[in-house]
N, C-alpha and C positions, 0 to 999 in steps of 0.2 A: 743666314744659311746661304749656300752657294749652289747655283744651278750651272751646269756646263752643257753646251750644245755643240755637237760635232756632226759634220756632213761627210766626213771621210775624205778620200783622196781626190775627189772630183769637185762637184758643186751641186747644190740643191737649192736653187734660187727661192723656191716657194717656202721651204722650211726656214731659211735664214730671214726672209722677209716677214714671215709669220711671227718669229720670236721678237722682232723689233716693233710689232704693233702694240698700241696702247692696251688692247684687250689681253694679249698674252702677258705683257709686263705687269698689268694690274692683277692678273690671276696669280702670277708668281709672287707679287708683293703681298697679296692677301694670304697666301700660304706661308709667308714668313721668309721668302727669299729676298735678300737685299743686294745680292751680287749675282751677276750673270756674266759668264765667259763664253764667247762664241767663236768657234773655229769655223771660219766661213768657206775655206777652200777657194775654188774658182767661181763661187756664186756671184751673181749680179744682183745688187740690192741697193737701197737708198743711200747707204753710207759706204759703199764699196770703194769709191775713189781714194779714200784715205789710207787704204791698206794694200794697194796694188803692187808696191815695191817692198813688201815684207814688213811694213810698219805695224805696230800695235796702236790702236786708237782706244780712247775711253770717252764715255759720255754718261750722263745721268738722265733717265726718263722714268716717269711714273713711279718714283721712289726707289728705283733700282739702279745701282752702279753697274755699268756695262763696260766690259773690255772685249775687244774683238780683233782678230787677226786671221791671216790665211792659213799658214801651216807652221808646225813645229816638228823637229825631228822625232819627238815622242810625245804621246798624250798621257803617259803614266802619271806625271805630276798633276795634271788636270783632273784625271779620274780620282786620284787620291784625295784631292781637296773637295771634290764635289759631294754634295748631299743628294743631288738629283742629276741624272744624265738624261738629256733629251737628244735623240740621235736618229739619223737615217737608220734603216733596218738592215744594214749589211751584217752578214753572219759573223765576220771577224770582230767587228766592233761590239756586237751584242755579246758574244762569248767573253771578250775581254772584260766588259763592264760587269756582267752577271757573275763571273768568277771572282770579282773583287767585292761582291756582296753589296753593290750599289743599287739604289732604286733607279728605275729606268722607264722612260716613256719613249717608244719608238714610233717613228713616222715613216712609213714606207714611201718610197719615191715611185709614183705610178707611171712615170715616163720611162722606166727601165724595162728591158726585155722581159717579156712574159710575166711581168709584175711579180717576180719571185720573192721580193721583199714582203709583199702583202701576205703571202702564204706562210712565211716564217714568222712574221709578227703575230698573225692570227693564232698559229699553233702554240707559240710560247705564251701568249696571253691566255689561251684556253687552259694551259697547264698551270697558270697562276704565277709565272715568273716575272712578268712585266705588264705594262699597260701599252696598248697599241692605240694610235690615234691617226686621224687624217690631218692634213695641213689645216683644213677648214675648221676642224673640231679641236685644235690644239688648246685654245684657251679653256674650253669646257673640260677637256681631259686633265689639264693641270689642276683646275678647281676640284674636280671629282676624285683625283688620284689619292687613294688611301694606302700609304706605304705599309701599314700594318697588315694589309690583306695579301701582300706579296710573299710567295714561298721562296725560301732560300734555294739557290741554284746548286745542284749537286757538284761536288768537286771533280776535277779531271781524274779519270781512271784510264791510263794508257793501256792497261791489260785488256780492256774491253775491245779496243780496236784490234789488238793482236789476235784475240780469239776469233773475231769476225774474219780477218784475213786468213787465219789458219783453217777455219771452216770452209771458206770459199776455195782455198787451194787444196782441200781434201786431206789436210794434215791431221784433222781431228775426226 
């Protein structure tokens, strides 16, 4: 099985560093993940030197084959191949992944303004759509993650937004 990690358009040093730890890799391996792909963005971490000019690097640790790089024009192919997505808790990434029916662990970046990622992650976890974890608890979250307990995310319904706007504008 394949796990994909994404940090979005900037960097999330702590998350990238965490997924390269022996504890996180061992947890992934015990859950049956033999491949890990990591989109690192601008993150600074132990192996960052090899990808600063757009290269893709590979290595094997703790029984997991790892491929990592900074950016690609699109992550659609990575999402399609992934059995599990581990991500920062950005709303765009979360919606993209959940609408594809993928299992997801989100890790809010506590250094961001107002810690808005934490609020979103907590709310979606309480609704049963994903698992939220801290950087420190990521290995335990991987171990404990039961994909069968996750509810399917509802499909997009553009008419709902139109109704809200119409109501706000006084058209309804």
